[in-house]
N, C-alpha and C positions, 0 to 999 in steps of 0.2 A: 426657529423660534423668534417671534416678533420682538422688536426692541421696545422696551417700555419707555414711557414719556421722559422720565427723569434722566435716562441714559442717552437720549437722542443726540445732543451735540457732541458727546465724547465718543461715539461709536467708531471703532476702527473700520477701515475700508473692507467692504466685502463680507462683514460678519453678520449683518442683519438688515432688514428692511425698515426704513423709517416710516412707519405706517401713517403718521399724521399727515404726511405729504400726499398720500392717497386720498384722504378726505378733502384736502385743499383742491386737488385736481378734480374731484367730483363736483364740488361747488362751482368751480370755474366752468365745467361742462354745462351745468344748469344755466349759468349766466349766458352762455352762448345760445342756448335754446331760447331763452327769453328774448334776447336781442333779435334773433332772426324772426321769431314769431311777430313781435310788435313792429319791427321794421317792415314786414310784409303787409300787415293788416292795419297798422296805424302809423303810416310813414310821416304824418305831420309832426309827430313827436321828435323826429330826427331830422326834419327838413331845415331847421334854423341853423345855418352855418355861421351865424354871427349873433349869438345870443347876447342880450343886454340885461334882461331882467334876471332875478335870482329864482331858480327852480331846483327841484330835487336832482336834476342833472348836474348841478354845481356842488353837490355834496357827496360824501363817501357812500351814501346809500345807492348811488348809481352803480356800485359794484354788482348789484343784483341783476342788472341788464346790460352792462357794458361789455359787449363781446370783444372789443378791441383790447381792453385790459386783460380779459380772460385769456386771450391768445398769448399775450406777453407773459402771463403766469405759466402757461403751458411751456413756452420756450425756456424760461428760467428753470422750471422743474426738470425739463429734459436735459439741460446742461448739467444740473446736479446729478441726475440719475446716470447719465452717460459717463460722468467722471467716476462713478462707483464701479462701473463695469468696463472700464477702459482696457484696451489690449495690454497684455503683459510683455509684449515684445513687438518689434517691427514686423516679424514674420507673421504674427497673429493679426495684425491690423487689417489686411485684406479680407480675412475670414469674418472679422467682426463687422466690417463695413458691409460686406455682402449679406450677412445675416440681418443687419439693420434694414437694408433695403427690403428684404423679404418680410421683416416685421411690420414695416409700413405698407409695402406694396400689396401683400395678399389681402389684408382687410380692406385696403382702398379699392382693390379690384372687386371684391365681393360687394362693397357698398355701391360702387358704380353700376354693377349689374342690377342691384336692388333698385337704385334710382331710375334706371332705364325701365324697369318693370312698372314702377309707379307712374312714371311720366307717360308711358304708352297706355296705361289703364285710365289715366285722367289727362288726356293730351291738351285740353282747352282750359283746364282749371287755372293755371298760372296766368295765362293771357287774360282771362276774364277778370281775375282779381286785380291785375295790373291796370286794366281799364277802369275798374271801379275805384281803386285807391290812389292810382298814380305812383305806386311805390317803385322807386328806381332799383330796388333790390332784385326784382325779377329779371333785370337785364342779364344777370349771371345764371339764368336758367334757360334751357332750351325751350323754344316755342315750336308748335307744329310747323312743318313736319319734323317729328322727333327722329334723330339719326338712328341708324340700325344698331343692333346689339354689338356687332363687331367693333363699332367705334367706341361704345361704352367700355368694352373690354380693353381696347387700346389706351383710351384716356385714363382709365383707372389703374392699369398696370404700369404704363410707361409715360403717357402724355403728361400727367400731372407732375412728374419728376423732371420732364424736359421743358415744358412750357410754363409750369407753375400755375396752371388753371385748368378747370373743366366746367362745363355748364350742365353736366349731368348732376353733380353733387358738389356745389361750389365750395364747401368747407375744405375740400381736398387740396385747395391751393397751399395749405400749410404743409403738405407732404414734401414738397420740394424744399421748403425752409427747414423742415425737420431733418431731411437727409443731408443737406449741405451742412447744417449744424453738427450732425453726427460725424461727418467726415472731418470737420474742423476739430472736434474734441478727440475723437478716436485717433486721427492722424497726429495731432499734436502730442497726445499722451504716449503714442507709440515711440516717438523720437525724443521726448523730453523726460527727464527724471528729476526727482527731488524738488528743490526750490525753484527750478526752472519752470515748473508747471504753473504755480500761482503767479509768477512774474509774467509768463506768457498770457495767461488769462486776463490779468490786470491790464496789460498792454492792449489786448483785444477789446476790452471793455471801453478803453479810451479811443482807440484808433477806428474801430468799425463805425461808430456814430459819425465820425468826420467824413467817412465815405458814404454815408447814408444807409449803411447796412445795420440798422438798429436791431434786427432780429438776431444777428450773429453776436451783437453785444449782449443780448439776453442770455444766449448760450454760455458765453464767457462768464457772465455774472453768476450764473448758477454753478458752473464748475469752480469758480473762485470761492464761492461760499463753501462748497464741499472741501476744497483744499484748506480752508481756514476753520473748519468746523471744530477742531480740537481746542481752539482758542475761545469758542463760544461758551458762555456760562449763563445759567438761568438768572434772569433779572426781570421781574414783573413790570416795574415802571418803565424801564427802558424798552422792553418788548412791546408793551402797549403803545408807547410813544412812537416806536418805529412802525407798528402796524397802522396807526392813525396817519402818520406821515406818508406811508406807502399808498394808502387809500386816497389821500388828498392829491398826491402827485399823479397817481396812475388811474384810479377809478373814476375821478371826475370826468364827465363826458366831454370830449373835445368839441370845440366850436364856439367858445365864448369870444365875443368881439373884444379886441384890445382897445384900451383907452390911452389917454395921454399920461396918466399918472402911473407910477411904478407898480402899485398894487394891482391895477386892472391889467397891466401888461403881464404880470406874473400869473394872474388868473387865466389869461388867454393861453398861457403855456401849458397849463395843467391838462393832463390826459392825452397830450400829443406824443408823437414818437420822441423818444429820449426820456420824457417825463414818465411815460407809462412803463417803460422797461426798468427805470430806476425804482419806480414804485413797486414793481413786482419783485425786484431783488430785496428791497427793504421788507416786504411782506414775508418773503421766505425766511429771512433772518428772524423776523419777529415770531413766526410760528415755532422756529427751532429753540428760541430762548425763553418763551413764555409758557409756563406750565398750563395755565387755564386754556390757552389757545390750542396747545398740543392735545389736551384731554378732549376738547371740543371736537377737533378734527379726527380724533380716534374713536368717537362714538360709533356704535354699530350702524346707524342709518347712513352716516357720511362715509364710513368704510364701504358700505354697499354701493353708494354712489361712486366711490373711487374705483371699485372693481368694474363698474359699468361705464366709466367716464369715456373711454375710447369708443365703445359701441354707441353710446349716446351721441357723441360727436359725429359719428359716421352715419347714423340713421335718421336724425331728426329733420334735416332739410328735405329729404324725399317725402316725409310725412306732411310737412308744411306746404310744399309746392303742389302736392297732388291731392290726397283726400281732404286735408284741412282746407285747402283753397276751394275745392269743389263744394264743401259744406258752406263756406263763407259766401261764395258766389250764389248759391241756391237761396240762402236766407237773407242776403243783403237787402236793406241796411240792417246791421246788427246793433242791438242795444248794448250798453256797457255790460250788463249781466250776461247777455248771450255771448259776447266776446270773451268774457271771463270764463264762461263754461267751455267755450271752444278751446281756450288756452289750457284749462285743466285737462280736458279730454286729450289734447295733443301731447301734453306732458305724460299722461298715463300711457298713451299709445307708444310714446317714445321709450318709456321704461320697459314696456312689454316687448316691443320689437328689439330693444337693446339686450334684453335677457336672452332672447332667441339667438341674436347675433353673437352674444358671449358664448353660448353653448355650441353653436354650429360653426363659428369661425374663430373667434378670439382664442378660446382655450385650446382647440386643436392646433392652431398656429404656434402658440407658445410652447406646447408640449413637443411638437415636431422640431422647432428651432432649438429647443434645449437639448434634444437628443443629437441633433447635427453638431451643435457646438461642443458637446461632450466628446463625441467621437473624433471630431476634427482636432480638438486640442490634444487629445491623446496621441494622435498621429504626429502632430507638430512637436510634441515632447519626446517622441521616440527618437533614438539615436540613428 
């Protein structure tokens, strides 16, 4: 039974799903799609690494296309959710970590095969658009000759977890980060109990940025919010303030040039590593304690996006670098209305392909892993 909004912060561990977070994840997935589309076809918007003038990129509205911040939100949400499903004992930890690998690896494998199919169907599209726009984003996509299917299988199932990158479907770089974060949370929770857990997560939140491991700090931050959830209480003004602070810190697009005064130096810090993870944590807290925000993210359209969030994340880049790029190259130069139409068409195609991926891959994987987890836990519990 889904948890209702008013009960969200006080929900005991493992009793219900906090559905508003699904909506937040869906919105973040859409921001990643927008970021990759416009970075591919209008790279000049992202080329200025030392902005001096004031633009929409310097406002919280950049949350709509700031893929960097969206990924930080993903990692914070993962830390929170992993804490809810942490192993109940040290014996169970290897099982949970293995299942987590399959949870990430099987969809990643399917998306890598899908990307290979699109790239081989439109082998020159990405190269042609890169020549037209000069977008550096296409450096992370294979150009002809496209490697064989066997390499796509290897990179999707194993390579992304070992190397942290693949040029078949470049968003899969986050799979390594997700798996390492899973080992951190599951391993830590397997050996720690009670108050030691939030203390360890707080220490990680401070220590990992000092080591440059900001993504692990995001996992620790999400788990820490989970550990402190019983202390959260609804507070409209505080929640809205935290949401605004989180967006200013994290959603502001990075790249503003620092000046000599303190204000401009602070502005240059916004949206960078450290700031964006802190902003994502503040946004998570804000959603949990602000009833209007919870209700917004619990609406049916955003819940639908939440269900499709992982498929959207996995299928959108193959669509951009293959059929969308082929259309762009054939019609170039595109007017602003034509580019907007291509964006809408790409989004609709992403939703349609995401739905197919949900039915054919995502749901069967979840059902199968749930069955394995249930049986394995029963065996571990047996004397």
